[in-house]
Each structure stands twice: as structure tokens, then as C-alpha cells.
N, C-alpha and C positions, 0 to 999 in steps of 0.2 A: 423533506426527506420521503421518498416514494416509500410505501410500506409494502413489501411484499412477504412471502409467507419464509420465514426464518426460525429455525436456525439451518444456515448452511454449514457442512462440513467439509473442509479443504485436506487434501493427505500433504503431507510435507513433500518437500522437493528437495532432490540430492544437488546439490552445490558443486559445481568441477573442482577439483583441487589439485594443486600441482604436484607433479611427481615427485619432489624434492621434499613434499609435506611428511613429516616423520610418523604421522598417525593414520597411513595410508588404510589399515587394515580397518578403520570407523568412518563410514559413510558421514559425509557432512551434511544435515539435514537441515533445513529452513521451512518455516511458516511461510507459507507463500500464497495469494489469491491473483487471480486475473482482474484487471481492471482497464478502463477506458475514461479517459479524460475530454472534457468539452469545454469551449471555451465560444470563440466565434464561430467556430464549427467541431464538431465532433471527430476525434483521433479515427484514422482507419485501421489503427492496430491496436490490438488487444496486447496489454502490457503486463509481465509477472512482476507483482508488488511483493517486496519483503515486509513481513507483519514484524515491526521493531519496535517493543514494549519500550526500550531505550534512548529513542529519539524522540525529541519533544514537536514535531512539527510532520507535516507530509512533504516529502520532497521527491525531485524529479528532474530527469535529466533535462538539458536546455534545447534539446531537439524537439520536444514534446510540447513546447511553450510554443516553439514556432509553427510546428503542424497543427494546432489547435486555435490559432491567430490570436495569442494572447501577448502582450509587453509586460513584462515584469516589472513591477516600479522600482527605479533606482533609490527614493525615497523609504521603500519599505525594504531596504538591504541589511542582512546580518550576517555575521561573520561564524562559523557553526564548526565543531571541530568533529568529523567523520573521515573515515579512512585513516586514522592516523595523521591528517594534517587538516590545517584549519583552512575553509574556504567559504567563499561568499557565496549568499543564496540571495535572490530577489523575489517577492513573493508577489503572486497573481490570485485574483479571486476565478475559483473555477468549479466546475459541476465534475463528481465524481462518480462514474457508473462501475458498480460493484456485479461483475459477472456471476453467475451460478456457478458450481463445483465442477461441473460437465465441460465447462468452455475451456481452451487452452489457448495459448498464446499464437498458435499456427492457425487455429480455426479460423476460419473467414465468416462472413456475415455477422451481420448486428440487428438484434432486437432488444430496444429500448424496455417495451413491456417485460422482458424477463430479466431486468437488471433492478437493483437495489440504486439510486440515485441522491446524493446530496451535494450543496455546495460547501466549498471550504476556502481557506487560503492554503495555497502550495507553493514553497519554495524551489524556486529554480536553480539549479545549478548554471554559474555563468560561464563555468567548465568542469566537465567531469570525463576524465581520461578512463575509458575502458572501466568502467564500473561492473561489479558482478549482478547488480541490479538496476534497472530504469527509474523505479520507483523505491520507495520507501514509505509504508504507512505508519504515522506516529502518534505520540498520545494526542494532539491537538488537530483534530479533523478527521480522526479513525477512531482511536480509544475512546474519545470523549461523544460518540455518537454510535457506538455499539458496546455491547458485553462479547468479550473477545476471552474464548477458553482454549487453551495451548496445553498438549500433552506429547512431550517426547515419547514416552513410553505408547501411547497410540500412532504416533506419527502422524498426528491431524491437528487442525484448529476447528474451532467453531465460531461461526460469528452470528450474532444474535440480537435481539432488540435491546435497545439501553437498558429498559426499565425488568428485564428479565433478571439481572442481579439481585436486586431488591426483592422482586418475587420470591427466589431461591434463597435470600439469606436476608431477612426482614430487619431492620436496623435493631429492635430488640434482641435479637441473636448476635450481635456484634459486642 
């Protein structure tokens, strides 16, 4: 993993809510970071990734695997429940680049020296119709690499080095 100056603090993003939703008066805020994937080649697009402590894995849309030139392994297939349905995902080993908080999905250009990157396994959906997020960062592949602090009150999340938790909360205080 590349070692950049962290923590980086990201503002929550508002997710679009259908008009028929009964809680329209309350915004639907999500912890989101901007990333790029790399396999045989680097993705040409920044991707908004939902940071989801309830997800066991890093997951991504099938078009991303095609764009970065990786073939998810049919022998590494798993069925997971997401979005109310059980769906197949196939894993491949890729590199993820975490972009700094100022980066946006629409922003062009890419400076690898300004990112934090690491290798991990990503589960690519075989089909993912109209997802609200193109990628989900979960326990294995993201939370096990960083200390992640989320605050609904502040509407922000902080990503810091893995050892930062132990420095703030030594084992003797637990």
C-alpha cells in the first residue's frame, strides 16, 4: 500500500430518493469516497464508492472489470445478498486508488502520486441493473486496510492509517 499523508476527510453525499418515498423531508446521506480501479490497465473514470461497514467485501459493477482488463474468476464465485436479492459475484485481484477528498466523479485527470493505493480482491457482479453505487467498499479490502471513522452528525467520514485506531485506543484501554 502506498503511504500518503492521512487522515483524509470526505463529506457525505446525498443519494437521490424517489418522489414516492415517505421521508422526503429528510436527506438520504451516504458515506462516499472517490476511487479508481486498476487491473491490466487503469480505469479512465473516477467512481463514487459507498463505504459500507455492513458489506463483507469490496464489490463493483461488471463494466469496471471490462474497463480495467480483468476477467473475474468463475472458480471464485460467491452468491451474496445485496439490494434485497441474492446475486452472484466473481472475484478478481485488482488495485484500488483512493483519491483525495477534493476529487470528484466528474473531475478529469489522474495523478497516481496523489492517491493511496492497495491491492485487494474485488467481487464483480455478473449483472447489476441500475445500482445507486458502482462500487461498495466493505470489511475485507477496505475496513481491514484503514481506520474509518463515520459521523452522521458531522456528515463526514475520515480515512486514516490502519494503526491509528490502536494509537487512539491502546489495547489496555479496551
